[in-house]
C-alpha positions in Angstrom: -0.1 0.0 -0.1 1.3 3.4 -0.8 1.8 5.8 1.7 2.0 9.9 1.4 5.1 9.5 3.6 6.7 7.9 0.6 6.2 11.1 -1.6 7.7 13.4 1.2 10.7 11.5 1.9 11.7 9.6 -1.3 13.3 12.6 -3.2 15.3 13.6 -0.3 16.9 10.2 0.3 17.5 8.4 -2.8 21.2 9.9 -3.4 23.9 7.5 -4.2 26.8 9.8 -5.0 28.9 7.6 -2.3 28.1 4.4 -3.9 29.0 5.4 -7.7 25.7 5.0 -9.1 22.1 6.6 -9.3 19.0 4.9 -7.7 15.7 5.7 -9.3 14.9 9.2 -9.0 12.9 12.0 -10.8 14.6 11.4 -14.2 14.9 8.2 -16.0 17.7 5.8 -14.8 20.0 4.5 -17.5 19.2 1.1 -18.5 22.6 -0.3 -18.1 22.9 1.1 -14.5 19.6 -0.5 -13.6 20.9 -3.7 -15.3 23.7 -4.0 -12.8 21.6 -3.3 -9.7 18.9 -5.9 -10.9 21.5 -8.5 -11.6 22.8 -8.1 -8.2 19.3 -8.1 -6.7 18.3 -11.4 -8.3 21.6 -12.9 -6.9 20.5 -12.5 -3.6 16.8 -12.5 -3.8 16.4 -15.9 -5.4 18.5 -17.3 -2.5 16.2 -16.5 -0.1 14.2 -19.3 1.4 11.3 -18.2 3.7 10.9 -21.8 4.9 14.2 -21.9 6.5 13.3 -18.4 8.2 9.9 -20.1 9.4 11.6 -23.3 10.8 13.9 -21.1 12.8 11.3 -19.2 14.2 9.3 -21.9 15.2 12.3 -23.3 16.9 13.0 -20.3 18.9 9.5 -19.8 19.6 8.6 -22.8 21.6 9.3 -21.0 25.0 9.7 -17.3 26.0 13.5 -16.4 25.9 13.7 -14.0 28.8 17.6 -12.7 29.3 19.4 -14.2 31.9 17.3 -17.7 31.9 18.2 -21.1 30.7 15.9 -20.5 28.0 18.0 -17.8 26.6 21.0 -19.7 26.9 19.3 -22.4 24.8 18.5 -19.9 22.2 21.9 -18.8 22.2 23.4 -22.2 21.7 21.0 -22.9 18.8 21.8 -19.5 16.9 25.6 -20.3 17.5 25.1 -23.9 16.0 23.2 -22.3 12.9 26.0 -20.1 12.3 28.4 -23.1 12.4 26.2 -24.9 10.0 26.4 -22.2 7.7 30.1 -22.1 7.8 30.9 -19.5 10.4 33.1 -19.5 13.7 30.7 -17.8 15.8 31.7 -15.8 18.8 29.5 -15.8 22.2 29.9 -12.5 23.7 28.8 -12.7 27.4 27.8 -9.6 29.6 26.6 -9.2 33.1 23.8 -7.1 33.9 22.0 -6.1 37.5 18.3 -6.3 36.8 14.9 -8.5 37.1 14.6 -11.8 36.1 11.0 -12.9 35.4 9.3 -16.1 36.7 9.6 -19.3 34.7 6.3 -20.6 36.4 3.2 -18.9 37.6 0.1 -20.9 38.7 -3.0 -19.8 40.3 -5.5 -22.2 41.6 -8.7 -21.6 43.6 -10.7 -24.3 45.1 -14.7 -24.1 44.3 -14.2 -21.9 41.2 -14.8 -23.2 37.8 -13.4 -20.5 35.4 -10.2 -20.5 33.7 -7.6 -18.2 35.2 -4.2 -17.4 33.1 -2.2 -15.2 35.6 0.9 -12.8 34.8 3.6 -11.7 36.7 4.6 -8.2 37.2 7.9 -7.0 36.8 9.8 -7.2 40.2 7.2 -9.9 41.3 8.8 -12.2 43.8 9.0 -15.7 43.8 6.8 -17.8 46.6 4.4 -20.8 47.0 1.6 -19.5 49.4 -2.1 -20.6 49.8 -4.8 -19.1 52.2 -8.5 -17.9 52.1 -9.2 -15.4 49.3 -10.3 -12.0 50.4 -11.5 -8.9 48.6 -9.4 -6.1 49.3 -10.9 -3.3 47.2 -8.1 -0.9 45.7 -5.9 -2.0 48.2 -5.7 1.3 50.2 -4.4 1.2 53.6 -7.7 2.0 54.9 -9.8 -0.6 53.2 -7.0 -3.3 54.2 -7.0 -2.3 57.9 -10.8 -3.4 58.3 -10.1 -6.9 57.1 -8.1 -9.9 58.6 -5.6 -10.5 55.9 -3.1 -12.5 58.2 -2.0 -15.5 55.7 -4.7 -14.7 53.3 -4.4 -13.9 49.5 -5.9 -10.4 48.8 -7.9 -10.0 45.3 -7.3 -6.2 44.7 -8.9 -4.1 42.0 -6.4 -2.0 39.5 -6.7 2.0 40.0 -5.6 5.0 42.0 -2.6 3.4 43.8 0.4 2.0 41.9 0.8 -1.8 41.5 3.9 -1.5 44.1 1.7 0.3 46.7 -1.1 -2.3 46.5 1.4 -5.2 47.1 3.1 -3.3 49.8 -0.2 -2.3 51.5 -1.4 -6.0 51.4 2.0 -7.3 52.8 1.9 -4.9 55.7 -1.3 -5.9 56.3 -0.4 -9.6 56.7 -1.2 -11.0 53.3 0.5 -13.9 51.9 -0.3 -13.3 48.4 -1.8 -10.5 46.1 -4.0 -10.7 42.9 -4.6 -7.5 41.2 -7.1 -7.6 38.2 -7.3 -4.9 35.7 -9.7 -2.2 35.3 -9.9 -2.3 31.5 -10.4 -5.0 29.0 -7.0 -6.6 27.7 -3.9 -8.1 29.2 -2.0 -6.2 32.0 1.6 -5.7 31.4 2.8 -3.9 34.8 5.8 -3.5 37.1 5.9 -3.0 40.8 8.6 -0.1 40.1 11.6 -1.5 41.8 12.8 -4.5 43.9 11.6 -4.7 47.5 12.2 -7.5 50.2 8.8 -6.2 51.5 6.9 -7.7 48.6 4.7 -11.1 48.7 4.0 -13.1 45.7 1.8 -11.0 43.2 0.0 -11.7 40.2 -2.2 -9.8 37.5 -5.6 -11.0 36.0 -7.5 -9.7 33.4 -10.6 -7.7 34.2 -13.0 -10.6 33.0 -11.0 -13.1 35.0 -11.1 -10.6 38.0 -14.5 -9.8 38.1 -15.5 -13.4 37.6 -13.5 -14.6 40.6 -15.0 -11.8 42.7 -18.2 -12.8 41.8 -17.7 -16.4 42.5 -16.5 -15.5 46.0 -19.2 -12.9 46.6 -21.6 -15.9 45.8 -19.9 -18.7 47.9 -18.8 -16.5 50.8 -15.7 -18.6 51.0 -12.6 -19.6 48.5 -9.1 -20.9 48.9 -6.6 -20.2 46.8 -3.0 -21.4 46.0 -0.5 -18.9 44.3 2.9 -20.2 43.1 5.5 -18.1 41.3 8.9 -19.5 40.7 12.1 -18.3 39.1 11.6 -14.7 39.7 14.8 -13.0 41.1 16.4 -9.5 41.0 20.4 -9.5 40.8 23.1 -10.0 38.5 22.4 -12.2 35.5 24.3 -12.9 32.3 23.2 -12.6 29.0 24.8 -13.2 25.6 25.3 -11.6 21.9 26.3 -14.0 19.3 28.6 -12.9 16.5 29.3 -14.2 13.2 31.5 -12.5 10.8 32.2 -12.7 7.0 35.5 -11.2 5.9 35.9 -9.6 2.3 36.3 -12.4 0.0 39.9 -11.2 -1.0 42.4 -9.1 0.6 42.8 -7.2 -2.8 39.4 -5.8 -2.9 38.6 -4.9 0.9 37.0 -1.5 1.4 38.0 -1.7 5.2 34.2 -1.0 5.9 32.0 -2.8 8.2 28.2 -3.4 8.1 26.2 -5.1 10.8 23.1 -7.0 10.1 21.3 -8.0 13.5 18.3 -8.6 15.8 17.6 -9.4 19.4 16.9 -13.0 20.3 15.5 -12.7 23.8 11.7 -12.2 24.5 9.6 -10.8 27.2 8.1 -13.0 29.9 5.3 -15.1 29.2 5.6 -14.5 25.4 7.0 -16.9 23.0 8.2 -14.0 20.9 7.8 -15.5 17.4 7.6 -12.1 15.8 9.3 -10.2 18.7 11.8 -11.1 17.7 12.6 -14.7 16.7 11.5 -13.3 13.3 14.5 -10.8 13.2 16.8 -13.6 14.3 15.5 -16.2 11.8 16.1 -13.3 9.1 19.7 -12.3 10.4 20.5 -16.1 10.3 19.1 -16.5 6.7 21.2 -13.7 5.4 24.1 -14.9 6.9 23.6 -18.2 5.0 23.3 -16.3 1.7 26.1 -14.0 2.2 28.7 -16.8 3.1 28.4 -17.7 -0.6 28.8 -14.2 -2.1 31.9 -12.3 -3.2 32.1 -9.2 -1.0 34.7 -6.5 -0.5 33.1 -5.4 2.9 33.2 -7.1 6.3 29.6 -8.1 7.0 28.9 -8.8 10.8 25.8 -10.8 11.9 24.7 -10.3 15.4 21.9 -11.5 17.6 21.5 -9.3 20.8 20.5 -10.4 24.3 18.6 -8.2 27.0 17.1 -5.8 24.3 13.8 -6.2 26.2 15.6 -5.1 29.5 16.8 -1.8 27.9 18.9 -2.4 24.9 21.4 -4.1 27.1 23.1 -6.3 24.6 23.5 -3.9 21.6 24.8 -1.2 24.1 27.5 -3.8 25.3 28.4 -4.6 21.9 29.0 -0.9 20.8 30.8 0.0 23.8 33.1 -2.9 23.1 34.3 -1.8 19.6 37.4 -0.1 19.3 37.5 3.4 17.9 38.9 2.0 14.9 36.0 -0.6 14.5 33.5 2.6 15.0 35.2 4.6 12.3 35.1 1.7 9.9 31.5 0.4 10.8 29.1 2.2 7.9 25.9 0.5 8.7 23.4 -1.2 11.0 20.4 -3.0 9.7 18.4 -3.7 12.6 15.4 -6.4 12.3 12.8 -6.4 14.7 9.4 -7.8 14.3 9.8 -8.4 10.7 7.1 -11.2 10.1 3.7 -10.7 11.6 1.1 -11.2 9.2 -1.4 -9.0 11.4 1.0 -5.9 11.8 0.9 -3.1 9.4 3.6 -1.9 6.4 7.3 -1.8 6.5 8.8 1.1 7.7 12.4 2.3 8.3 12.7 4.2 11.7 15.5 6.1 12.4 16.5 7.8 15.5 16.3 11.3 14.5 14.0 10.6 11.7 16.4 11.6 8.9 17.7 9.5 6.0 21.1 8.0 6.1 23.1 5.3 4.3 21.1 2.4 5.7 18.1 4.1 4.7 19.3 5.3 1.2 20.4 1.6 0.1 17.1 0.0 1.7 14.8 2.8 -0.4 16.7 1.9 -3.4 16.5 -1.8 -3.3 12.6 -1.5 -2.3 12.1 0.9 -5.1 13.9 -1.7 -7.4 12.1 -4.7 -6.2 8.5 -3.3 -5.3 8.2 -0.3 -7.3 8.1 2.0 -4.5 10.5 3.2 -1.6 9.9 2.0 1.9 9.1 5.4 4.1 11.0 6.6 6.9 9.8 7.4 10.4 11.5 8.4 13.7 11.9 6.3 16.6 14.1 4.7 19.1 13.4 1.3 21.6 15.4 -1.1 19.4 18.9 -2.0 19.1 19.9 0.6 16.2 19.8 3.1 19.1 23.3 2.5 20.5 24.6 2.3 16.8 23.0 5.7 15.9 24.2 7.3 19.1 27.6 6.3 18.2 27.7 8.0 15.2 26.9 4.9 12.8 24.3 5.1 10.0 21.4 2.6 11.4 17.8 2.0 11.1 15.2 -0.3 12.3 13.0 -2.4 10.1 9.8 -2.9 11.4 6.0 -3.5 10.5 3.8 -0.6 11.8 1.4 -0.4 13.7 2.2 -3.4 15.6 0.1 -6.8 15.9 -2.6 -6.9 18.7 -0.7 -9.7 20.5 2.8 -7.7 20.8 4.5 -8.8 24.2 1.6 -11.4 24.7 1.4 -15.3 24.8 -0.4 -15.2 21.5 3.1 -13.9 19.7 3.2 -17.6 18.0 4.5 -19.1 15.0 1.0 -19.3 13.4 0.7 -15.4 13.5 4.0 -15.3 11.0 3.8 -14.4 7.3 6.4 -16.1 4.9 5.5 -13.4 2.4 6.3 -10.6 4.7 9.7 -12.6 6.0 10.6 -13.0 2.4 9.8 -9.1 1.2 11.8 -7.5 4.1 14.9 -10.2 3.5 14.8 -9.1 -0.1 14.8 -5.3 0.6 17.6 -6.0 3.3 19.7 -8.5 1.3 19.7 -6.0 -1.8 20.5 -3.1 0.2 23.3 -4.7 2.1 24.8 -6.2 -1.5 24.6 -3.0 -3.0 27.0 -1.5 -0.5 29.0 -4.9 0.0 29.2 -6.3 -3.6 32.8 -6.3 -5.1 33.5 -3.1 -7.5 31.3 -3.5 -10.5 34.3 -3.1 -13.2 35.6 -6.6 -11.4 32.1 -8.1 -11.7 30.2 -7.4 -15.1 26.8 -9.2 -15.3 25.9 -10.7 -19.0 22.3 -9.6 -19.2 20.7 -8.4 -22.0 18.6 -5.0 -21.7 15.2 -6.5 -22.7 15.5 -9.1 -19.7 14.9 -6.3 -17.5 11.4 -5.1 -16.9 11.3 -1.9 -18.7 8.4 -0.2 -16.9 11.1 0.4 -14.0 13.4 2.5 -16.1 10.4 5.1 -16.5 10.4 8.5 -14.6 8.8 8.2 -11.3 5.9 10.6 -10.4 7.7 12.3 -7.2 6.6 15.3 -5.6 
């Protein structure tokens, strides 16, 4: 679907003086130039296999991959082995962070209640295995709880007015063994207690529908007994990992000394299998590594999957900080792949930290124009692993579909929501863009192709305003 933003940004961003070629612009492009671009695009795009990406997503998205957990360690080992399978010697780069590790097990059972309950944790929820009578505590205000006997009991509290952390602390101070907070609006509740505290008791979240149904059953029956189990939650030092595979230039005789990074984060949020966020980007990074291993290039290409993105871009920040000044000066582009496969998300957007074009968007807009007949639009935004690169002065852009799918950061981010067509489209755009920059100089590689083999309509002047 064409968007107005394309018309606003295309003319300003499709300049390729540094590349020694001219992208499709406001005047006809010479057939010989397009011939070469088209030829090299085909080398990449015909090799892309959406089924390979889909299978790798399926493998990664069997369980949530929270940073610092065994599940993330297993994902890291899988990624390392895939790189090895494609002919790389992958480096696993560990880093330590102080933060919260979400629980791997959350269970809530209520005797006498027949409805289904799917509890979720709060960030900074603590582990514990408690049981007791269920008591309704209103909004969890101190004056409400003071009128109740909460010693050793589990209190049901409605969201509103106070922070989640205040509600849990108030209940704990009144003697409660555990807390259940239910939403006051429809939809899932992804909340935080704000900070770590030794005074917390185990606490979980329910949807509005679940909470109201549970409260209704309590009011009807008078007495219900609940058991609450939270396991694996902890606050402290943990270790996450980046995985790096490097393709050196094919020959030392043709080495630009430049470095391109293609990357994605392999971790997910607690409770979410993360098929789209971001097993999709991880699988695409692996697929592009497979393809480029066999292609002649004059530029170093690094394929990196980052840990702990969901905790604040920790892996990519560590990676950029670990680079030498020389590496930073030679690093010309970061292609960040985050949420690139959901069939229910919107259209592809190139997001830069400042909203301005750079080398990555120039390359990607040129390749998307050649491949799809229109340039992918540019938007402004952070919140993903392109940010540390951009802050270090490296051209970087996030490839993402916008708006996001409805099950972003939920248990429903599963393999059945993934579109092979979207995976292939983004992989083609990124692969062609990277090869535009990394292919060995054209005077050494002259494709043998007749002009009539190229689609003539793509040579025509574009209607750009």
